[in-house]
mmCIF file of the N, C-alpha and C atoms, coordinates in Angstrom:
data_MODEL
# 
_entry.id   MODEL 
# 
loop_
_atom_site.group_PDB 
_atom_site.id 
_atom_site.type_symbol 
_atom_site.label_atom_id 
_atom_site.label_alt_id 
_atom_site.label_comp_id 
_atom_site.label_asym_id 
_atom_site.label_entity_id 
_atom_site.label_seq_id 
_atom_site.pdbx_PDB_ins_code 
_atom_site.Cartn_x 
_atom_site.Cartn_y 
_atom_site.Cartn_z 
_atom_site.occupancy 
_atom_site.B_iso_or_equiv 
_atom_site.pdbx_formal_charge 
_atom_site.auth_seq_id 
_atom_site.auth_comp_id 
_atom_site.auth_asym_id 
_atom_site.auth_atom_id 
_atom_site.pdbx_PDB_model_num 
ATOM 1   N N  . MET A 1 1  ? 0.843   -1.172  0.000   1.00 0.00 ? 1  MET A N  1 
ATOM 2   C CA . MET A 1 1  ? 0.000   0.000   0.000   1.00 0.00 ? 1  MET A CA 1 
ATOM 3   C C  . MET A 1 1  ? 0.886   1.232   0.000   1.00 0.00 ? 1  MET A C  1 
ATOM 4   N N  . LEU A 1 2  ? 0.622   2.126   -0.926  1.00 0.00 ? 2  LEU A N  1 
ATOM 5   C CA . LEU A 1 2  ? 1.342   3.400   -0.969  1.00 0.00 ? 2  LEU A CA 1 
ATOM 6   C C  . LEU A 1 2  ? 0.386   4.512   -0.550  1.00 0.00 ? 2  LEU A C  1 
ATOM 7   N N  . VAL A 1 3  ? 0.813   5.341   0.365   1.00 0.00 ? 3  VAL A N  1 
ATOM 8   C CA . VAL A 1 3  ? 0.067   6.530   0.768   1.00 0.00 ? 3  VAL A CA 1 
ATOM 9   C C  . VAL A 1 3  ? 1.017   7.692   0.533   1.00 0.00 ? 3  VAL A C  1 
ATOM 10  N N  . LEU A 1 4  ? 0.735   8.458   -0.515  1.00 0.00 ? 4  LEU A N  1 
ATOM 11  C CA . LEU A 1 4  ? 1.671   9.504   -0.947  1.00 0.00 ? 4  LEU A CA 1 
ATOM 12  C C  . LEU A 1 4  ? 1.049   10.886  -0.848  1.00 0.00 ? 4  LEU A C  1 
ATOM 13  N N  . ASP A 1 5  ? 1.825   11.822  -0.341  1.00 0.00 ? 5  ASP A N  1 
ATOM 14  C CA . ASP A 1 5  ? 1.421   13.216  -0.352  1.00 0.00 ? 5  ASP A CA 1 
ATOM 15  C C  . ASP A 1 5  ? 1.655   13.741  -1.764  1.00 0.00 ? 5  ASP A C  1 
ATOM 16  N N  . ILE A 1 6  ? 0.714   14.462  -2.285  1.00 0.00 ? 6  ILE A N  1 
ATOM 17  C CA . ILE A 1 6  ? 0.858   14.997  -3.641  1.00 0.00 ? 6  ILE A CA 1 
ATOM 18  C C  . ILE A 1 6  ? 1.810   16.194  -3.666  1.00 0.00 ? 6  ILE A C  1 
ATOM 19  N N  . GLY A 1 7  ? 1.738   17.071  -2.682  1.00 0.00 ? 7  GLY A N  1 
ATOM 20  C CA . GLY A 1 7  ? 2.474   18.331  -2.721  1.00 0.00 ? 7  GLY A CA 1 
ATOM 21  C C  . GLY A 1 7  ? 3.835   18.315  -2.057  1.00 0.00 ? 7  GLY A C  1 
ATOM 22  N N  . MET A 1 8  ? 4.637   17.298  -2.289  1.00 0.00 ? 8  MET A N  1 
ATOM 23  C CA . MET A 1 8  ? 5.981   17.270  -1.703  1.00 0.00 ? 8  MET A CA 1 
ATOM 24  C C  . MET A 1 8  ? 6.893   18.219  -2.473  1.00 0.00 ? 8  MET A C  1 
ATOM 25  N N  . PRO A 1 9  ? 7.910   18.797  -1.816  1.00 0.00 ? 9  PRO A N  1 
ATOM 26  C CA . PRO A 1 9  ? 8.693   19.852  -2.444  1.00 0.00 ? 9  PRO A CA 1 
ATOM 27  C C  . PRO A 1 9  ? 9.637   19.425  -3.571  1.00 0.00 ? 9  PRO A C  1 
ATOM 28  N N  . ILE A 1 10 ? 10.295  18.303  -3.478  1.00 0.00 ? 10 ILE A N  1 
ATOM 29  C CA . ILE A 1 10 ? 11.293  17.938  -4.490  1.00 0.00 ? 10 ILE A CA 1 
ATOM 30  C C  . ILE A 1 10 ? 10.675  17.077  -5.582  1.00 0.00 ? 10 ILE A C  1 
ATOM 31  N N  . GLU A 1 11 ? 9.936   16.085  -5.184  1.00 0.00 ? 11 GLU A N  1 
ATOM 32  C CA . GLU A 1 11 ? 9.288   15.185  -6.141  1.00 0.00 ? 11 GLU A CA 1 
ATOM 33  C C  . GLU A 1 11 ? 7.860   14.981  -5.662  1.00 0.00 ? 11 GLU A C  1 
ATOM 34  N N  . ASP A 1 12 ? 6.882   15.474  -6.426  1.00 0.00 ? 12 ASP A N  1 
ATOM 35  C CA . ASP A 1 12 ? 5.507   15.353  -5.960  1.00 0.00 ? 12 ASP A CA 1 
ATOM 36  C C  . ASP A 1 12 ? 4.985   13.927  -6.161  1.00 0.00 ? 12 ASP A C  1 
ATOM 37  N N  . GLY A 1 13 ? 3.840   13.669  -5.590  1.00 0.00 ? 13 GLY A N  1 
ATOM 38  C CA . GLY A 1 13 ? 3.265   12.329  -5.650  1.00 0.00 ? 13 GLY A CA 1 
ATOM 39  C C  . GLY A 1 13 ? 2.994   11.849  -7.065  1.00 0.00 ? 13 GLY A C  1 
ATOM 40  N N  . TYR A 1 14 ? 2.692   12.774  -7.964  1.00 0.00 ? 14 TYR A N  1 
ATOM 41  C CA . TYR A 1 14 ? 2.449   12.398  -9.361  1.00 0.00 ? 14 TYR A CA 1 
ATOM 42  C C  . TYR A 1 14 ? 3.723   11.911  -10.040 1.00 0.00 ? 14 TYR A C  1 
ATOM 43  N N  . GLU A 1 15 ? 4.867   12.425  -9.618  1.00 0.00 ? 15 GLU A N  1 
ATOM 44  C CA . GLU A 1 15 ? 6.155   11.968  -10.150 1.00 0.00 ? 15 GLU A CA 1 
ATOM 45  C C  . GLU A 1 15 ? 6.640   10.709  -9.433  1.00 0.00 ? 15 GLU A C  1 
ATOM 46  N N  . LEU A 1 16 ? 6.384   10.658  -8.129  1.00 0.00 ? 16 LEU A N  1 
ATOM 47  C CA . LEU A 1 16 ? 6.875   9.547   -7.324  1.00 0.00 ? 16 LEU A CA 1 
ATOM 48  C C  . LEU A 1 16 ? 6.151   8.233   -7.613  1.00 0.00 ? 16 LEU A C  1 
ATOM 49  N N  . LEU A 1 17 ? 4.840   8.278   -7.802  1.00 0.00 ? 17 LEU A N  1 
ATOM 50  C CA . LEU A 1 17 ? 4.080   7.041   -8.007  1.00 0.00 ? 17 LEU A CA 1 
ATOM 51  C C  . LEU A 1 17 ? 4.587   6.232   -9.198  1.00 0.00 ? 17 LEU A C  1 
ATOM 52  N N  . PRO A 1 18 ? 4.727   6.794   -10.395 1.00 0.00 ? 18 PRO A N  1 
ATOM 53  C CA . PRO A 1 18 ? 5.205   5.963   -11.506 1.00 0.00 ? 18 PRO A CA 1 
ATOM 54  C C  . PRO A 1 18 ? 6.634   5.458   -11.304 1.00 0.00 ? 18 PRO A C  1 
ATOM 55  N N  . ARG A 1 19 ? 7.463   6.271   -10.641 1.00 0.00 ? 19 ARG A N  1 
ATOM 56  C CA . ARG A 1 19 ? 8.836   5.820   -10.381 1.00 0.00 ? 19 ARG A CA 1 
ATOM 57  C C  . ARG A 1 19 ? 8.831   4.618   -9.435  1.00 0.00 ? 19 ARG A C  1 
ATOM 58  N N  . LEU A 1 20 ? 8.043   4.694   -8.371  1.00 0.00 ? 20 LEU A N  1 
ATOM 59  C CA . LEU A 1 20 ? 7.954   3.566   -7.445  1.00 0.00 ? 20 LEU A CA 1 
ATOM 60  C C  . LEU A 1 20 ? 7.389   2.324   -8.125  1.00 0.00 ? 20 LEU A C  1 
ATOM 61  N N  . ARG A 1 21 ? 6.368   2.513   -8.940  1.00 0.00 ? 21 ARG A N  1 
ATOM 62  C CA . ARG A 1 21 ? 5.772   1.374   -9.653  1.00 0.00 ? 21 ARG A CA 1 
ATOM 63  C C  . ARG A 1 21 ? 6.803   0.710   -10.568 1.00 0.00 ? 21 ARG A C  1 
ATOM 64  N N  . ARG A 1 22 ? 7.617   1.514   -11.258 1.00 0.00 ? 22 ARG A N  1 
ATOM 65  C CA . ARG A 1 22 ? 8.675   0.958   -12.111 1.00 0.00 ? 22 ARG A CA 1 
ATOM 66  C C  . ARG A 1 22 ? 9.703   0.201   -11.284 1.00 0.00 ? 22 ARG A C  1 
ATOM 67  N N  . GLU A 1 23 ? 10.152  0.818   -10.200 1.00 0.00 ? 23 GLU A N  1 
ATOM 68  C CA . GLU A 1 23 ? 11.184  0.204   -9.371  1.00 0.00 ? 23 GLU A CA 1 
ATOM 69  C C  . GLU A 1 23 ? 10.702  -1.089  -8.717  1.00 0.00 ? 23 GLU A C  1 
ATOM 70  N N  . LEU A 1 24 ? 9.424   -1.174  -8.409  1.00 0.00 ? 24 LEU A N  1 
ATOM 71  C CA . LEU A 1 24 ? 8.874   -2.375  -7.780  1.00 0.00 ? 24 LEU A CA 1 
ATOM 72  C C  . LEU A 1 24 ? 8.524   -3.458  -8.795  1.00 0.00 ? 24 LEU A C  1 
ATOM 73  N N  . GLY A 1 25 ? 8.599   -3.144  -10.060 1.00 0.00 ? 25 GLY A N  1 
ATOM 74  C CA . GLY A 1 25 ? 8.345   -4.131  -11.114 1.00 0.00 ? 25 GLY A CA 1 
ATOM 75  C C  . GLY A 1 25 ? 6.901   -4.596  -11.140 1.00 0.00 ? 25 GLY A C  1 
ATOM 76  N N  . ALA A 1 26 ? 6.703   -5.889  -11.335 1.00 0.00 ? 26 ALA A N  1 
ATOM 77  C CA . ALA A 1 26 ? 5.364   -6.457  -11.483 1.00 0.00 ? 26 ALA A CA 1 
ATOM 78  C C  . ALA A 1 26 ? 4.499   -6.181  -10.255 1.00 0.00 ? 26 ALA A C  1 
ATOM 79  N N  . ASP A 1 27 ? 5.070   -6.282  -9.074  1.00 0.00 ? 27 ASP A N  1 
ATOM 80  C CA . ASP A 1 27 ? 4.306   -6.017  -7.856  1.00 0.00 ? 27 ASP A CA 1 
ATOM 81  C C  . ASP A 1 27 ? 3.844   -4.563  -7.779  1.00 0.00 ? 27 ASP A C  1 
ATOM 82  N N  . GLY A 1 28 ? 4.630   -3.658  -8.295  1.00 0.00 ? 28 GLY A N  1 
ATOM 83  C CA . GLY A 1 28 ? 4.301   -2.241  -8.246  1.00 0.00 ? 28 GLY A CA 1 
ATOM 84  C C  . GLY A 1 28 ? 3.122   -1.858  -9.110  1.00 0.00 ? 28 GLY A C  1 
ATOM 85  N N  . ARG A 1 29 ? 2.903   -2.607  -10.168 1.00 0.00 ? 29 ARG A N  1 
ATOM 86  C CA . ARG A 1 29 ? 1.794   -2.275  -11.067 1.00 0.00 ? 29 ARG A CA 1 
ATOM 87  C C  . ARG A 1 29 ? 0.435   -2.480  -10.414 1.00 0.00 ? 29 ARG A C  1 
ATOM 88  N N  . THR A 1 30 ? 0.344   -3.398  -9.463  1.00 0.00 ? 30 THR A N  1 
ATOM 89  C CA . THR A 1 30 ? -0.945  -3.680  -8.828  1.00 0.00 ? 30 THR A CA 1 
ATOM 90  C C  . THR A 1 30 ? -1.023  -3.175  -7.385  1.00 0.00 ? 30 THR A C  1 
ATOM 91  N N  . LEU A 1 31 ? 0.031   -2.532  -6.907  1.00 0.00 ? 31 LEU A N  1 
ATOM 92  C CA . LEU A 1 31 ? 0.050   -2.027  -5.540  1.00 0.00 ? 31 LEU A CA 1 
ATOM 93  C C  . LEU A 1 31 ? -0.909  -0.843  -5.411  1.00 0.00 ? 31 LEU A C  1 
ATOM 94  N N  . PRO A 1 32 ? -1.875  -0.928  -4.494  1.00 0.00 ? 32 PRO A N  1 
ATOM 95  C CA . PRO A 1 32 ? -2.816  0.183   -4.325  1.00 0.00 ? 32 PRO A CA 1 
ATOM 96  C C  . PRO A 1 32 ? -2.097  1.449   -3.848  1.00 0.00 ? 32 PRO A C  1 
ATOM 97  N N  . ALA A 1 33 ? -2.579  2.600   -4.304  1.00 0.00 ? 33 ALA A N  1 
ATOM 98  C CA . ALA A 1 33 ? -1.977  3.874   -3.932  1.00 0.00 ? 33 ALA A CA 1 
ATOM 99  C C  . ALA A 1 33 ? -3.068  4.887   -3.600  1.00 0.00 ? 33 ALA A C  1 
ATOM 100 N N  . ILE A 1 34 ? -2.835  5.625   -2.510  1.00 0.00 ? 34 ILE A N  1 
ATOM 101 C CA . ILE A 1 34 ? -3.750  6.670   -2.062  1.00 0.00 ? 34 ILE A CA 1 
ATOM 102 C C  . ILE A 1 34 ? -3.024  8.006   -2.142  1.00 0.00 ? 34 ILE A C  1 
ATOM 103 N N  . ALA A 1 35 ? -3.677  8.995   -2.746  1.00 0.00 ? 35 ALA A N  1 
ATOM 104 C CA . ALA A 1 35 ? -3.133  10.349  -2.821  1.00 0.00 ? 35 ALA A CA 1 
ATOM 105 C C  . ALA A 1 35 ? -3.689  11.169  -1.662  1.00 0.00 ? 35 ALA A C  1 
ATOM 106 N N  . LEU A 1 36 ? -2.803  11.710  -0.830  1.00 0.00 ? 36 LEU A N  1 
ATOM 107 C CA . LEU A 1 36 ? -3.198  12.645  0.226   1.00 0.00 ? 36 LEU A CA 1 
ATOM 108 C C  . LEU A 1 36 ? -2.830  14.039  -0.255  1.00 0.00 ? 36 LEU A C  1 
ATOM 109 N N  . THR A 1 37 ? -3.754  14.973  -0.144  1.00 0.00 ? 37 THR A N  1 
ATOM 110 C CA . THR A 1 37 ? -3.478  16.277  -0.721  1.00 0.00 ? 37 THR A CA 1 
ATOM 111 C C  . THR A 1 37 ? -4.334  17.381  -0.132  1.00 0.00 ? 37 THR A C  1 
ATOM 112 N N  . GLY A 1 38 ? -3.806  18.567  -0.180  1.00 0.00 ? 38 GLY A N  1 
ATOM 113 C CA . GLY A 1 38 ? -4.568  19.749  0.184   1.00 0.00 ? 38 GLY A CA 1 
ATOM 114 C C  . GLY A 1 38 ? -5.402  20.252  -0.978  1.00 0.00 ? 38 GLY A C  1 
ATOM 115 N N  . PHE A 1 39 ? -5.183  19.676  -2.146  1.00 0.00 ? 39 PHE A N  1 
ATOM 116 C CA . PHE A 1 39 ? -5.947  20.043  -3.345  1.00 0.00 ? 39 PHE A CA 1 
ATOM 117 C C  . PHE A 1 39 ? -7.213  19.203  -3.362  1.00 0.00 ? 39 PHE A C  1 
ATOM 118 N N  . ALA A 1 40 ? -8.345  19.837  -3.064  1.00 0.00 ? 40 ALA A N  1 
ATOM 119 C CA . ALA A 1 40 ? -9.560  19.085  -2.762  1.00 0.00 ? 40 ALA A CA 1 
ATOM 120 C C  . ALA A 1 40 ? -10.673 19.205  -3.804  1.00 0.00 ? 40 ALA A C  1 
ATOM 121 N N  . GLY A 1 41 ? -10.399 19.804  -4.929  1.00 0.00 ? 41 GLY A N  1 
ATOM 122 C CA . GLY A 1 41 ? -11.438 19.975  -5.934  1.00 0.00 ? 41 GLY A CA 1 
ATOM 123 C C  . GLY A 1 41 ? -11.714 18.694  -6.717  1.00 0.00 ? 41 GLY A C  1 
ATOM 124 N N  . ALA A 1 42 ? -12.837 18.709  -7.425  1.00 0.00 ? 42 ALA A N  1 
ATOM 125 C CA . ALA A 1 42 ? -13.204 17.554  -8.257  1.00 0.00 ? 42 ALA A CA 1 
ATOM 126 C C  . ALA A 1 42 ? -12.135 17.280  -9.306  1.00 0.00 ? 42 ALA A C  1 
ATOM 127 N N  . SER A 1 43 ? -11.557 18.329  -9.879  1.00 0.00 ? 43 SER A N  1 
ATOM 128 C CA . SER A 1 43 ? -10.521 18.125  -10.896 1.00 0.00 ? 43 SER A CA 1 
ATOM 129 C C  . SER A 1 43 ? -9.268  17.506  -10.284 1.00 0.00 ? 43 SER A C  1 
ATOM 130 N N  . ASP A 1 44 ? -9.001  17.797  -9.010  1.00 0.00 ? 44 ASP A N  1 
ATOM 131 C CA . ASP A 1 44 ? -7.852  17.201  -8.331  1.00 0.00 ? 44 ASP A CA 1 
ATOM 132 C C  . ASP A 1 44 ? -8.069  15.705  -8.127  1.00 0.00 ? 44 ASP A C  1 
ATOM 133 N N  . SER A 1 45 ? -9.275  15.336  -7.760  1.00 0.00 ? 45 SER A N  1 
ATOM 134 C CA . SER A 1 45 ? -9.612  13.916  -7.607  1.00 0.00 ? 45 SER A CA 1 
ATOM 135 C C  . SER A 1 45 ? -9.500  13.199  -8.942  1.00 0.00 ? 45 SER A C  1 
ATOM 136 N N  . GLU A 1 46 ? -10.007 13.827  -9.988  1.00 0.00 ? 46 GLU A N  1 
ATOM 137 C CA . GLU A 1 46 ? -9.921  13.235  -11.332 1.00 0.00 ? 46 GLU A CA 1 
ATOM 138 C C  . GLU A 1 46 ? -8.466  13.068  -11.755 1.00 0.00 ? 46 GLU A C  1 
ATOM 139 N N  . ARG A 1 47 ? -7.639  14.060  -11.455 1.00 0.00 ? 47 ARG A N  1 
ATOM 140 C CA . ARG A 1 47 ? -6.217  13.975  -11.827 1.00 0.00 ? 47 ARG A CA 1 
ATOM 141 C C  . ARG A 1 47 ? -5.538  12.827  -11.083 1.00 0.00 ? 47 ARG A C  1 
ATOM 142 N N  . ALA A 1 48 ? -5.845  12.663  -9.799  1.00 0.00 ? 48 ALA A N  1 
ATOM 143 C CA . ALA A 1 48 ? -5.253  11.573  -9.022  1.00 0.00 ? 48 ALA A CA 1 
ATOM 144 C C  . ALA A 1 48 ? -5.648  10.216  -9.599  1.00 0.00 ? 48 ALA A C  1 
ATOM 145 N N  . HIS A 1 49 ? -6.906  10.052  -9.933  1.00 0.00 ? 49 HIS A N  1 
ATOM 146 C CA . HIS A 1 49 ? -7.348  8.778   -10.509 1.00 0.00 ? 49 HIS A CA 1 
ATOM 147 C C  . HIS A 1 49 ? -6.732  8.549   -11.891 1.00 0.00 ? 49 HIS A C  1 
ATOM 148 N N  . ALA A 1 50 ? -6.608  9.617   -12.678 1.00 0.00 ? 50 ALA A N  1 
ATOM 149 C CA . ALA A 1 50 ? -5.975  9.497   -13.990 1.00 0.00 ? 50 ALA A CA 1 
ATOM 150 C C  . ALA A 1 50 ? -4.500  9.124   -13.871 1.00 0.00 ? 50 ALA A C  1 
ATOM 151 N N  . ALA A 1 51 ? -3.876  9.484   -12.745 1.00 0.00 ? 51 ALA A N  1 
ATOM 152 C CA . ALA A 1 51 ? -2.461  9.167   -12.504 1.00 0.00 ? 51 ALA A CA 1 
ATOM 153 C C  . ALA A 1 51 ? -2.289  7.786   -11.866 1.00 0.00 ? 51 ALA A C  1 
ATOM 154 N N  . ASN A 1 52 ? -3.373  7.020   -11.820 1.00 0.00 ? 52 ASN A N  1 
ATOM 155 C CA . ASN A 1 52 ? -3.367  5.635   -11.303 1.00 0.00 ? 52 ASN A CA 1 
ATOM 156 C C  . ASN A 1 52 ? -3.326  5.521   -9.791  1.00 0.00 ? 52 ASN A C  1 
ATOM 157 N N  . PHE A 1 53 ? -3.775  6.550   -9.093  1.00 0.00 ? 53 PHE A N  1 
ATOM 158 C CA . PHE A 1 53 ? -4.058  6.404   -7.668  1.00 0.00 ? 53 PHE A CA 1 
ATOM 159 C C  . PHE A 1 53 ? -5.443  5.778   -7.564  1.00 0.00 ? 53 PHE A C  1 
ATOM 160 N N  . GLN A 1 54 ? -5.617  4.874   -6.617  1.00 0.00 ? 54 GLN A N  1 
ATOM 161 C CA . GLN A 1 54 ? -6.915  4.251   -6.442  1.00 0.00 ? 54 GLN A CA 1 
ATOM 162 C C  . GLN A 1 54 ? -7.856  5.116   -5.608  1.00 0.00 ? 54 GLN A C  1 
ATOM 163 N N  . ALA A 1 55 ? -7.297  6.076   -4.870  1.00 0.00 ? 55 ALA A N  1 
ATOM 164 C CA . ALA A 1 55 ? -8.123  6.940   -4.032  1.00 0.00 ? 55 ALA A CA 1 
ATOM 165 C C  . ALA A 1 55 ? -7.460  8.295   -3.865  1.00 0.00 ? 55 ALA A C  1 
ATOM 166 N N  . HIS A 1 56 ? -8.294  9.289   -3.586  1.00 0.00 ? 56 HIS A N  1 
ATOM 167 C CA . HIS A 1 56 ? -7.863  10.669  -3.372  1.00 0.00 ? 56 HIS A CA 1 
ATOM 168 C C  . HIS A 1 56 ? -8.469  11.114  -2.050  1.00 0.00 ? 56 HIS A C  1 
ATOM 169 N N  . VAL A 1 57 ? -7.631  11.552  -1.106  1.00 0.00 ? 57 VAL A N  1 
ATOM 170 C CA . VAL A 1 57 ? -8.104  11.997  0.206   1.00 0.00 ? 57 VAL A CA 1 
ATOM 171 C C  . VAL A 1 57 ? -7.609  13.419  0.427   1.00 0.00 ? 57 VAL A C  1 
ATOM 172 N N  . ALA A 1 58 ? -8.555  14.330  0.654   1.00 0.00 ? 58 ALA A N  1 
ATOM 173 C CA . ALA A 1 58 ? -8.209  15.730  0.860   1.00 0.00 ? 58 ALA A CA 1 
ATOM 174 C C  . ALA A 1 58 ? -7.910  16.002  2.330   1.00 0.00 ? 58 ALA A C  1 
ATOM 175 N N  . LYS A 1 59 ? -6.931  16.868  2.550   1.00 0.00 ? 59 LYS A N  1 
ATOM 176 C CA . LYS A 1 59 ? -6.597  17.318  3.899   1.00 0.00 ? 59 LYS A CA 1 
ATOM 177 C C  . LYS A 1 59 ? -7.515  18.484  4.266   1.00 0.00 ? 59 LYS A C  1 
ATOM 178 N N  . PRO A 1 60 ? -7.839  18.662  5.509   1.00 0.00 ? 60 PRO A N  1 
ATOM 179 C CA . PRO A 1 60 ? -7.580  17.743  6.618   1.00 0.00 ? 60 PRO A CA 1 
ATOM 180 C C  . PRO A 1 60 ? -8.499  16.526  6.507   1.00 0.00 ? 60 PRO A C  1 
ATOM 181 N N  . PHE A 1 61 ? -8.039  15.418  7.041   1.00 0.00 ? 61 PHE A N  1 
ATOM 182 C CA . PHE A 1 61 ? -8.818  14.187  6.959   1.00 0.00 ? 61 PHE A CA 1 
ATOM 183 C C  . PHE A 1 61 ? -8.872  13.522  8.327   1.00 0.00 ? 61 PHE A C  1 
ATOM 184 N N  . GLU A 1 62 ? -9.837  12.659  8.482   1.00 0.00 ? 62 GLU A N  1 
ATOM 185 C CA . GLU A 1 62 ? -9.949  11.865  9.704   1.00 0.00 ? 62 GLU A CA 1 
ATOM 186 C C  . GLU A 1 62 ? -9.103  10.610  9.520   1.00 0.00 ? 62 GLU A C  1 
ATOM 187 N N  . MET A 1 63 ? -8.299  10.274  10.494  1.00 0.00 ? 63 MET A N  1 
ATOM 188 C CA . MET A 1 63 ? -7.446  9.091   10.397  1.00 0.00 ? 63 MET A CA 1 
ATOM 189 C C  . MET A 1 63 ? -8.281  7.828   10.202  1.00 0.00 ? 63 MET A C  1 
ATOM 190 N N  . THR A 1 64 ? -9.452  7.775   10.807  1.00 0.00 ? 64 THR A N  1 
ATOM 191 C CA . THR A 1 64 ? -10.297 6.586   10.624  1.00 0.00 ? 64 THR A CA 1 
ATOM 192 C C  . THR A 1 64 ? -10.715 6.436   9.170   1.00 0.00 ? 64 THR A C  1 
ATOM 193 N N  . THR A 1 65 ? -10.919 7.543   8.491   1.00 0.00 ? 65 THR A N  1 
ATOM 194 C CA . THR A 1 65 ? -11.269 7.486   7.064   1.00 0.00 ? 65 THR A CA 1 
ATOM 195 C C  . THR A 1 65 ? -10.142 6.849   6.263   1.00 0.00 ? 65 THR A C  1 
ATOM 196 N N  . VAL A 1 66 ? -8.913  7.273   6.528   1.00 0.00 ? 66 VAL A N  1 
ATOM 197 C CA . VAL A 1 66 ? -7.757  6.733   5.812   1.00 0.00 ? 66 VAL A CA 1 
ATOM 198 C C  . VAL A 1 66 ? -7.556  5.258   6.176   1.00 0.00 ? 66 VAL A C  1 
ATOM 199 N N  . CYS A 1 67 ? -7.696  4.920   7.437   1.00 0.00 ? 67 CYS A N  1 
ATOM 200 C CA . CYS A 1 67 ? -7.537  3.516   7.862   1.00 0.00 ? 67 CYS A CA 1 
ATOM 201 C C  . CYS A 1 67 ? -8.587  2.624   7.216   1.00 0.00 ? 67 CYS A C  1 
ATOM 202 N N  . ASP A 1 68 ? -9.823  3.092   7.156   1.00 0.00 ? 68 ASP A N  1 
ATOM 203 C CA . ASP A 1 68 ? -10.887 2.317   6.504   1.00 0.00 ? 68 ASP A CA 1 
ATOM 204 C C  . ASP A 1 68 ? -10.601 2.146   5.017   1.00 0.00 ? 68 ASP A C  1 
ATOM 205 N N  . LEU A 1 69 ? -10.102 3.182   4.395   1.00 0.00 ? 69 LEU A N  1 
ATOM 206 C CA . LEU A 1 69 ? -9.767  3.127   2.974   1.00 0.00 ? 69 LEU A CA 1 
ATOM 207 C C  . LEU A 1 69 ? -8.618  2.157   2.716   1.00 0.00 ? 69 LEU A C  1 
ATOM 208 N N  . ILE A 1 70 ? -7.610  2.183   3.558   1.00 0.00 ? 70 ILE A N  1 
ATOM 209 C CA . ILE A 1 70 ? -6.485  1.243   3.434   1.00 0.00 ? 70 ILE A CA 1 
ATOM 210 C C  . ILE A 1 70 ? -6.990  -0.185  3.564   1.00 0.00 ? 70 ILE A C  1 
ATOM 211 N N  . ALA A 1 71 ? -7.840  -0.434  4.543   1.00 0.00 ? 71 ALA A N  1 
ATOM 212 C CA . ALA A 1 71 ? -8.381  -1.783  4.742   1.00 0.00 ? 71 ALA A CA 1 
ATOM 213 C C  . ALA A 1 71 ? -9.192  -2.232  3.524   1.00 0.00 ? 71 ALA A C  1 
ATOM 214 N N  . ALA A 1 72 ? -10.009 -1.347  2.984   1.00 0.00 ? 72 ALA A N  1 
ATOM 215 C CA . ALA A 1 72 ? -10.828 -1.701  1.824   1.00 0.00 ? 72 ALA A CA 1 
ATOM 216 C C  . ALA A 1 72 ? -9.966  -1.978  0.594   1.00 0.00 ? 72 ALA A C  1 
ATOM 217 N N  . LEU A 1 73 ? -8.971  -1.140  0.344   1.00 0.00 ? 73 LEU A N  1 
ATOM 218 C CA . LEU A 1 73 ? -8.104  -1.344  -0.817  1.00 0.00 ? 73 LEU A CA 1 
ATOM 219 C C  . LEU A 1 73 ? -7.252  -2.602  -0.654  1.00 0.00 ? 73 LEU A C  1 
ATOM 220 N N  . ALA A 1 74 ? -6.798  -2.873  0.553   1.00 0.00 ? 74 ALA A N  1 
ATOM 221 C CA . ALA A 1 74 ? -6.015  -4.084  0.800   1.00 0.00 ? 74 ALA A CA 1 
ATOM 222 C C  . ALA A 1 74 ? -6.866  -5.330  0.569   1.00 0.00 ? 74 ALA A C  1 
ATOM 223 N N  . SER A 1 75 ? -8.096  -5.295  1.028   1.00 0.00 ? 75 SER A N  1 
ATOM 224 C CA . SER A 1 75 ? -9.010  -6.421  0.822   1.00 0.00 ? 75 SER A CA 1 
ATOM 225 C C  . SER A 1 75 ? -9.278  -6.630  -0.666  1.00 0.00 ? 75 SER A C  1 
ATOM 226 N N  . GLN A 1 76 ? -9.500  -5.547  -1.371  1.00 0.00 ? 76 GLN A N  1 
ATOM 227 C CA . GLN A 1 76 ? -9.741  -5.614  -2.813  1.00 0.00 ? 76 GLN A CA 1 
ATOM 228 C C  . GLN A 1 76 ? -8.514  -6.177  -3.541  1.00 0.00 ? 76 GLN A C  1 
ATOM 229 N N  . ALA A 1 77 ? -7.323  -5.737  -3.142  1.00 0.00 ? 77 ALA A N  1 
ATOM 230 C CA . ALA A 1 77 ? -6.091  -6.215  -3.775  1.00 0.00 ? 77 ALA A CA 1 
ATOM 231 C C  . ALA A 1 77 ? -5.900  -7.701  -3.533  1.00 0.00 ? 77 ALA A C  1 
ATOM 232 N N  . ARG A 1 78 ? -6.233  -8.187  -2.338  1.00 0.00 ? 78 ARG A N  1 
ATOM 233 C CA . ARG A 1 78 ? -6.105  -9.612  -2.049  1.00 0.00 ? 78 ARG A CA 1 
ATOM 234 C C  . ARG A 1 78 ? -7.045  -10.442 -2.921  1.00 0.00 ? 78 ARG A C  1 
ATOM 235 N N  . ARG A 1 79 ? -8.245  -9.926  -3.145  1.00 0.00 ? 79 ARG A N  1 
ATOM 236 C CA . ARG A 1 79 ? -9.212  -10.658 -3.987  1.00 0.00 ? 79 ARG A CA 1 
ATOM 237 C C  . ARG A 1 79 ? -8.746  -10.725 -5.441  1.00 0.00 ? 79 ARG A C  1 
ATOM 238 N N  . LEU A 1 80 ? -8.012  -9.722  -5.893  1.00 0.00 ? 80 LEU A N  1 
ATOM 239 C CA . LEU A 1 80 ? -7.562  -9.676  -7.280  1.00 0.00 ? 80 LEU A CA 1 
ATOM 240 C C  . LEU A 1 80 ? -6.349  -10.550 -7.543  1.00 0.00 ? 80 LEU A C  1 
ATOM 241 N N  . ARG A 1 81 ? -5.680  -10.999 -6.508  1.00 0.00 ? 81 ARG A N  1 
ATOM 242 C CA . ARG A 1 81 ? -4.453  -11.808 -6.696  1.00 0.00 ? 81 ARG A CA 1 
ATOM 243 C C  . ARG A 1 81 ? -4.771  -13.244 -6.861  1.00 0.00 ? 81 ARG A C  1 
# 
């Protein structure tokens, strides 16, 4: 499970996700990824999904929301394997 901040200063989440997926090889292509971001508009959510994030979570967020999302994506990933 990858949980990446989109607005990092040197390499943002949009740059980091494909690099990590490449470096992880076959496992990286199916690894679920969540975008955490202060960019909360509908277009931001669409951009995250277009960049192959499985979920977009806007800050501030409730930790229980993120934990529930991680559990759901992990369960979904297990069913797909």
